[in-house]
N, C-alpha and C positions, 0 to 999 in steps of 0.2 A: 504494500500500500504506500502511497505517497506520504511523506513525512513533512509536516509544516515546518517552516523555518522559525528560528527563535525570534523573539521580540516582534512578532506579527509582521515580519518582512513580507513584501509582496512578490519577492523573487520565486521562481518555480522551485518547488520543494525537492528534496532528495527522496527517491524511491528506495524503500528498504524491504528486504525479504528475509525475515528471521529464520525461515525454514531452510534457506540455502546452506546454512552452516552444517546441517546434518545430511544434506543430499550428497550422493556420490554418483559420479558418472560411470558409464560402462563403455568407454571408447572402443571403437573398432581397432583391432590390433594393427598398427602401422609399423612396418619394419624400419626402426630408426636407423639401424646400421645400413640398410639398403638405401634409405633416403640420404643419409650423410655421404655415402659413397657416390651417389649421383651428384649431389651438390658440389662435392669436391672436384668434379669434372668441369664445372662451369668456369669460364674465363674470369680470373680475378677473384675467385672465391677465397674467403678467409673468415674465421670467426670474428664477430664484432665485439667491441669492448663492453664490459659491465663497469660502469663508473660509480664510485661512491660519492654521494652528495651529502657531505658531512654538515654543511651549513643548513641544508634543508632539514636534516634529521634533528639538529639542535632547535631549529625554528619551530618544528611541530611536536617536539618532545618525544621522539622515538629513538630506538637503539641505532637503526641504520636505514638509510634510503639509498637504493641502487637504481641506476638508470641504464637500461639496455639500449645502447646507442646504435640504432639502425639507420643513421643518417647517411651511411654509405655501405652498401652491400652489393658485392659483385660490380663495383664501379657505378652503381645506380643509387640515387638518393632515397632509397626506401627498401623495406624488407620484402616487398611484393614479389620479387623475382623468385623467392623460395617456393611460394605456392604456384605461381604461374608456370614456372619452368617444369616443375615436377608433373603438374597436370597435363601440360602440353606434351611433354616427353612420353608420359605413360599412355596418353590417348593415341599418339602416333605409333608407339611400339605395339600396342594391342591391335590397332587397326591393321598393322602389317605383320602380325604374328611374331614379333621380336621379344626376346627376353628382357626383363627389367634391368638386367646388368649389361645390356648392350651399350656399345660406345656411342658417343655423340655423332661420330662420323657415320656409323652404320644407320642410325636413325635419320640423319640428315639425308643420306642417299635415298632411303625409302620414302621420305617425305617429298623430296624433289621428284622422284619417279612417279609419284601419284598426284603431282601438282597440288600439294596440300597448301592451303591458305589458312592462317590463324586469324580468327575474328574475335573481337572483344569490344565491350563498351567500358568507358572509364570517365572519371573526373580527373585523371592525371596519372598516378603511379602504376596502377594495375595494367592499364593499356600500354604504358611505356615498357613495362616488364615483358608483356606478351610480345611486343614488337622487337624487343632486344633478343628474345629467344629465337624468334623467326629469323632475325639477322644472323645469329650464331649458326642456325641450321641451313641458312641459304635459301629460305623460302619467303613467300609473300605474307604480309599481314595487313589487315584492314581494321582500323580502329574507329569506333563511333564515339563521338563526344558531344556534349551539349554545346550549342553554338556560342553560348556566353562564357565558355571556359576561357580562363585568362591566356593571354598571348604566349607567355613563357611556357606554360604547360603544353600548349598546342605545338610550339616550336620544338620542344624536347621530344615529343612523339614523332614528329616529322623527321627529326634528325636520326631516328632509329631506322629510317627507310620505310615507314608504314604509309599506307594509303589512308588519309584522314577523311572521315565523313562527318560533317557538321550536322547536328540534329536540332531542330527547333523544339525546345522543351527541356525537361529535366533529365537527370541521370537515368531515372527509371524509364523514361521514353527512349533514351539511347539504348538501354538494354533490350527493349522490345524490338527496336529497329535492327540491332545486331543479330538478334535471334532470327528474325525474318530473313536477313541477308544470308546467314549461315545455312538456313534450311533450303534456300533457293539457289545455292551455288554449289556446283560439283567440286568436291575436294575440300570444302570449307569445314573447319573445326571451330566451334564456339568454345572459347576458353574463358568462362565467366565465373567470377567469385560470388555471384548471386545465384542461389538455388531457387527453383520454382517448380511447378508441377511438370513432371516428365523430364526434368533436367536437374538431377541431383548427384550423379556419379562424379562428373568432372569437378563441381564445386567441393565435393568431399575430398577429392585428391588435392585440391588447392589447400584445404584445411590441413590435410596430412602433411603437406610440404612445409608448413610452418613449425612442425615439431622439431626440426633441426635447430631452430633458434631457442626453443624451450629447453632442449637438452643442453645446449650451450650454457644457458643460465644456471641450470643445476650444477654443471661442471665448474662454473666460475664461482658459485657460492660454496663449493667444497662441502656438500652435504647438508648445508643449512636450508631448511624449507621456509620460504617466506610466509609471513602471517597475512600479508595483503599484497595483491597485485592490482595495478591500475592499468586499464587497457582501453584504447579507443574503440568505439563500436562500429559506426558506419553501417554497412549491410550485415555485419555480425560475423563474418567468416573468421577473422583473426580472433575476435572475442570468443567465438566458439572453440577454437583451438586452445586458447589460454584457459578457458573455463573447464573444458574436458580434462585437460592435463592436470590442472591444479585441484580438481575435485575428484580425482581418481582415488581408489582405495589406498589408504596409508597417508593421505594428505588432508589437511583441513584448512587450506589457504582460503581466505576470503577474496572475493572478486568485486572490484568497483569499476563500472564502465562510465565513459564520458562521451558526450555528443555535443554538437553545436546547439545553441538555443533554438536556432531556426530550422533544425533538421532532427528532431527528437523521436525518430521512428521507434527505436527500442524503448525509450522511456515511456512513450505513449502506449506502446503495446503492453509493457509490464503493468502500467497503471490500470488499463482496461481488462487485462487478462486475455486479450485476443491479439493476434498478429495483425496490426493495423497498417494501412497505407495512408500516408499523409502528404500534404503539399509542403514543399520546402521553399526557402528563399536564399538570397545571396549570402555567402559566407566566405571568409578567407580560408576556412578549413574545408577546402574543396573535396578532399578525399573522403570526408564523412557527410557530404551533402546528399544523403540517400533517403528515400521516402518509404522503403519497405525492407524489413529484416529478411534475410535469407531463410527459406523454408526449413532447411536442415539445421540452421543455427537456433531458430526460435525455441524449440522445446528444451534445448540445453540451457539457453540463456534464461528462459523463464524459470527454470528450476534451480540453476546454479549461481546466478548473479545475486550477490548479497546486497548491493546498493548500486543505484544509477543516478547520475545527475547530468545536467547540461551546463555549458559555460558560454559566455559571450566571446565574440571575436576579440574584444579588447583584453579580456583575461588571458586568452591564448597568446596574444601579442606580448603582454607583460611577461609571460612565461618564456617566450622566445628570447626576450631581452635578458632575462635572468640567466638563462643557460649559456648565452654567448660568452661571457667572461670565464666560464669554467671549461671552455673548450668544446662545447656541444653546439654545432651549427644546425639547430633544429628549425623545421618549418612549423606552421601553425598546428597541423594535426599532430606532429611529433611532440610539441610542447604542451598539448592539451592535457596530457596525463598529469603533468606537474601542476598545472592550474587546478585540476580537479582535486589532487591530493592536498594542496594548500587550502582550498576552500573547505573540504570535508574536515580537515584537522581543526579548523577554527569554529565550524558551525555544528558539526554532528559527528564527532570522532567515535562515539560509542557504537554507531551503526556498522562500523567496519572493525570494531574491536581494537582500536589504537591504544597502545600503552607505552610506558617507558622501555619495555622489552621488545617492542614490535620491530620486525624486519620487513621492509616494504620494497617491492620492485615495481618500477614504472617503466613502461615501454615507450621509447621515443621512436616512432615509426616512420618519420619523414625528415629529410634533410632540408636545408635552407633553400628558400625560393623567394622570388619577388612577389610582393603583394602591397596593396594600399593600406597604410596604417589606419586601423579602424578607430572609430569614435567610441567613447565611453557610454554605455547604455545603462549603467547602474545609477545614474543621476535620478534622485527622487525630489530634489528641491526645485520648485517651479521657476525660480530666478535663474539658477544655473542651467536648467533645461532650456529656458529661453535663450540664454547665451549659446548653448550648443546648437540650437536650431538656426539661430541667426548666422552662425559660422558656416552653414551649408547653403551654397548658392542654389536657389530655386526660382530664379527669375523666369517669368513666363516667356517662352520663345515666340509667342504670337503677337506680342505687344509692340515690338520695335524692329527697325531694320537690322539692328545689331544682333537680333535673336536673343536667346537666353538659355540657361542651363536646363530648364525643365524641372520636373518634380521627381525624377527617378531616384536621385541620391537621397533626398530628404524622406521619400517614401520608404526606401530601404532602411534608413535609420529608425524611423518610427516603427516599422515592422519588427526590427530587431529589438527595439525597446519594449514593445508589447510581448514578443516571444520570451524575452528574458523573465517576464513576470507570469508566464503561462496564461496569457490572455489570448483568446481566439483571434486569429488574424485572417482577413480576407483581402485579397488584392484585386482591384478592379482596373482593367487596363484595356479598354476597347480601342483606344488609340495608343499604339506602341510608343513608349517613352513618356507617356503622360498618365502615370498611375495615381489612383487614389487608394487609401488604406482605410479599411473598416476594422475596428476592434470591438469585441463584445465580451462582457462578463455576464454570463447567464444567471438569472435569479432562480430561486427555488420554485417559482410558479405561483400564479394567482395575484401578482402585483402589477403595478403600472411600469411601463418601460420609459426610459429617458434617453434622448439622443443629444450628444454634444457634437455640434457641427462647426467646422472651421476650414478655411482654405490654407493650403501649404505653399501656394505660388505667391510670388511678389512681383512688383514692377521691376523695371531694369535697374541694375546697379550702376549703369553709366551715368555720369554726372553727379554721383554722390560725393559729398565733400568729406574726404578722409577715407578710412578703411571701411568699405561698405559691409564687409563680412567679419569684422573684428569681434562683434558681440561684446564690446567693452563695457565694463561696469564702472560708471563714473558719476559722481554727484547724485547718487541715489537713483540712477536710471541705467537701463541697458540700452546701448546705442548700436545701430546698424540697420541695414535694409531689412525690412520686415519685422523689426522688433515690435513696433506699434501695430502694424497692419500685416498679418495678425499672429505672429509666431508666439507672442506672449499668451494670447488666448489659447492657442493650440497646446502650449506647455501646461497651462493651468488645467485644461480639459484632460490631458493625459494623466496628470498627477491625481486629479479627482477620480478618474476611471480606475486607477490602480488601487485606490482605497476600497473600491467595491470588492476586491479580492478577499479582503479580511472582514468586510461587513456581512451581516446576514440579511440579505435583501430578497424580496419575493419577485421583484421586477428586474428585467434585463437593463443593463447600462451599456450604451453603444457610443462609440466615437466614429465620426466620418471625417477623416482628414483628407480633404478633397482638392483635386487639381483644378486649375483653369478658372477660378472665380473671377480673376482680374480681367478676363476676356469674355468668354462665352458661358461660364459656369457649367462647363461640360461635366465636371466631377460630380456635383450634386445631382445633375440630371441622370448620370449613369448610376449613381447610388439608388435613386428612386426607381429607375427603369429596372434595376436588378431585383426589385421587390422589397427593399428595405423600408421599414416604417417604424413609428414609435408613437406612444401616447402623448408625448410632448417633446419639445426640443428647445435647446438654448444655443444660440449662435454667438460665439465670443468675439465678434468684431469689436474694435475699440470704441467704447462709449463714455469714457471718463467716469466709470462706475455708476453711471445712470442706467436706468432700465428703459430701453427703446421699444415702443409698441407699434410704431408705424413708420413707413417710409414710402417714397414715391416709386413709381414704375417708369418705364421709358419705351419708346418705339423709335426705330431708325427707319428713315426713308431715303431713297435716292430719287431726286427729281432731275430727269434729263431733259434739258431744253434742246430741241432739235432744230438746227439751222441748215444751211446749204453751203457746201464748200465751193470756193471760187478763188481765182487769183485776186490779189489785193487791188489790182488795177481795173477790175471788172465788177463794180458794185451792182450792175444790172443783173448779174447772174448769182450773186451771193446773198445769203441770209446769215447775219452775224448772231450765232447762238449765244455768245457771251453778252452782247448788248440786250438781247431778248431776255436773258436770265436776270438782268438788272430789274426788269419789271416785277419779276417774281420776288426778288430780294426786298424790294421796297414794300410790297404787300405783306411779305413775311414779317418784316419789322413792325408793321402796323398790327398784324395779327398777334404778335408777341405782346404788344402793349395791351391789346384787348383782353388777352388771357390773364395777364397780371392784374388787370383792373376788374376782373370778373369775380363772381361769388367764390369765396374760399371754402376749402374743406375745413371742418372744425379744428383739426390738429395740424394738417399738412399745408394749409394755405392753398394757393393756386398752382396749377401746372405751369409749364413754361415751354418755349420753343426757340430754337436757334439754328442757324446754319453753321455747321462745324467744318466742312470740307468743300472745296470747289476745285474743279479740274476741267480745263477746256483749251482748245486750240492746239495747233501743231507747229506753227512757225509765224514769224512776223508778217510775211507777205501773203498770207492766205486768210480767207474768211473761215472762221471756225464752224465746223459742221455740227459740233456737239459741245454742250457745257453741262456738266453733271454736278449737282449740289447735294451734299449729304446733310440731311436735316435730322436733328434729335428733338423729340417731343417728350418732356417729362410729364408723367400722368399721376393723377390722384384717384382714389376709389371713385368709381362711377364712370371714369373715362376708359375706353377700350381701344385697342388697335383699330377697330372698325370705325368708331366715332371720330378718331383722330384722322384716319385716312379720308373720311368724308369732308372734314374741315379743309384739308389741303387740296382735295379734289375741287371743292367749291371755289377756292382762291384761284386755282389754275384755270377753271372754266370761265370765271369772270374776266380774267386777263385775256383769254383766248377770244372772248366775244368782242373786245374793244381794241386789241393790238393786232395789226395785220401780220400774217406769216408766223404767228406764235403757235408752235407745236411742242408737245411735251410727252413724256412717258413717266408715269409715277410708279415706283416699285417699292413695296414694303420690305424691309429687312428684318432684323431680329427685334423681338419685343419681349418685355418683361413686365409682369403685372405689378401694381402697387401692393403694399402689404399693410395689414392692420389687424391687431388682435384686441379683443374687448378687455377693458380694464377689470371687468368683473369676472373674467374667466378664472376658474379655481386654480389653474396652474399659475397664472399671473399673480394671484393673491398669495399663493404659497411661496413663489419666487421672491416677491417683495419682502415677505417676512424673513426669509433666510438671508437675503442680501443685506437687509438692515442689521441683522445679527452680525454678519461677517464684516461689514464696513463700519459699524458703530455710528451710523448716521441715518436720518430719515431717507427713504428712497425717493429719488427724483425720477419721474417718468416724463418722457418727451418723445417727439418724433425725430427722425434722422433725415438728412438730406440725400445721402448716397443710397444706392440700391444694394441689397444683399440677398443671399440665398434663402433668407427667411421667407421670401415670397414664394419660392418654389416649394418649400416645405408646407407653407400655408395652403397652397393650391391643392396639395394632396391630403388636406384635412388634418395636418399635424399642427396643433397649437404651438406657436414658436414665439420667442422673444429674443431681443438682443441685449447682451450684457458683457462688458469687457473692460479692458484696462484704461488707465489714464496715461497721457504722454502726448506725443505729437509728431508731426513730420511725415504723415502718410503721403507717399509719392513725391516727397520733397527731397532736398539735397542733404538734409540731416534728419534722422528719425530716431525716436526713443520711446521707451515705455518705462514707467516708474516702478521701482522695486516694491514700494508699498502697495500699489494697486495690483501688481501681479500676485502677491501673496493673498490679498483680499479676494481677488477673483477666484483663485484656487480654493480658498476656504468656502466662499459662497457656493461654488459648484458642488463641493463635497457635501455641504449641509443640505442643499436642494436635492441632491441625489438620495441622501439618506431619508429625507422626508417624503419624497415623491415615490420612491421605489420600495418603501418599507413593507 
């Protein structure tokens, strides 16, 4: 069962299985001498080091910590060659009727004679190991990888001479594609470390191949049996080998597994008691970015793993940095076991039996490789989280000629932040590169649900005075692009959502961190199209701690005035579209004054209209054939796109009736409805009460001038209101959000969540 963290932490808990201590494996008899003899034939083979980490042992209060250094095995930066080589060798040998003590030369000739091709899917090291053996045997290899695999891993596989196949989708999809290719190709052998239905023999041979390393550890410990081993999970093949070996008769070693926060397929399966397939997301621990545990590994891991936990990319990176000065050039997967050991020793040492007499072995399974330094997702303070979000460029690429970074990086961060806390994550990405993230903490049932909504895109960083992405804390405010509009609101919403993990609530709490609000609001539209809803919503746009209950809508039009092109010297043939457009602009100005002087809405006042863009003409010596004016009409409740279109149509028709050669085409563009929620709505009354408690002042209610996604939520019948931080500089050259208001918004959202979803 999952074990909650101390002090009510919202981090994903440690899974513990007290029955594993008495469980014993019954592993199939692998001939370790035969395996060792084979591995010694491989070019560059030598036993790897077992390194004593004395400082770590002192830090966590145990007798000894040893690291099995698999950062270089057979001149490859991983242990994977042990399993891949044995499985491929044995498959070729059996296919050709050769004995298992056959030489590499003999197996090579047989494989070449039958045009054998080795096929595999990988996130890096396994595929490279398969490709290396193919190169040793002088045969072809075909390796399937996720298209988003980092460039250095792709290059290393290509350098082994493999044909590389990029697959759109996850590692699990790549496995499916590799299987199809192997089944449809004469002479192809699938060498995969993931077992599934009707494919378990070769994966078991891969597991057997890892026993060479485990025997080495025993020899290097000189008869000492470790009390705890820490092993990376991934698909589970190596963890299966380690668990089977250390749970055999005569041993009572505990097993701790580690996975990335964003790819916890084993942890999730252990928690539910069923072999689960999950969606994963981006991690620097590529080799463990797996969504399904191997079918042959699952029963052994379910019974034999004593504890399981997940770590963040930043924790793995910290462990990489720790190991470097002691001479271990680890990659993120390799250092993950150290990160897991340090965490468990601080927070739950009893679940793995740690004491002053404990001997611990951790497996460092991957050598150093390039990766982007990850950001810290352990941040629980809303101000520090605001700083972290501001430091991620998420400028909307649709807003300016310079383009923008888009929302992918900030969406990845938010996804990782949520996964670190075991909060359900859903990624919406109808438009590639423009993702929105939905997080949900499910209630116990029977309560009201609450949605926190906010946009993760910003306007451009161009023209910002100073460091737009610094996230600097100065004079009681966080500065940087998006601090005010609206990353402080997102941070406050995330922190409030995390509190739902430790609260006992009946209703669901949801966050929609959406893309593209600054342009077309495509993110919230996609969220609603996907079927998401809630009983109430709060959008944390910046409101200066006021509660906003209404704002205007808008409609965009293009008015094309149609002229007739002609040479500038022949006025008798030309109709000047720009001059004709002047008639419309004069009347538009009059209409603007009429609207402003008209009857106001009780809270929003009047609508407005203005010309925002004009384009016409080709060159100085020609009569322009067209002049297009973009018009924006801001609307109040009661005004619709149709009524506004009729207004403009009337103006154009009246001009046409009195101005010769006046021709036009009126085209409606995007429209967004105005928004208003009744002050007497029960959700509004509850929100006002909780906001007053959090801010320590009477609640101010007012309308807002700008449009927000509240209107889209309201159109779907979700009562919504705006409440957010104080500060300034939205879309300006300096932007800031005050520390005091960030904390107050986070507290108000927490209190409202507890009251509404109880």
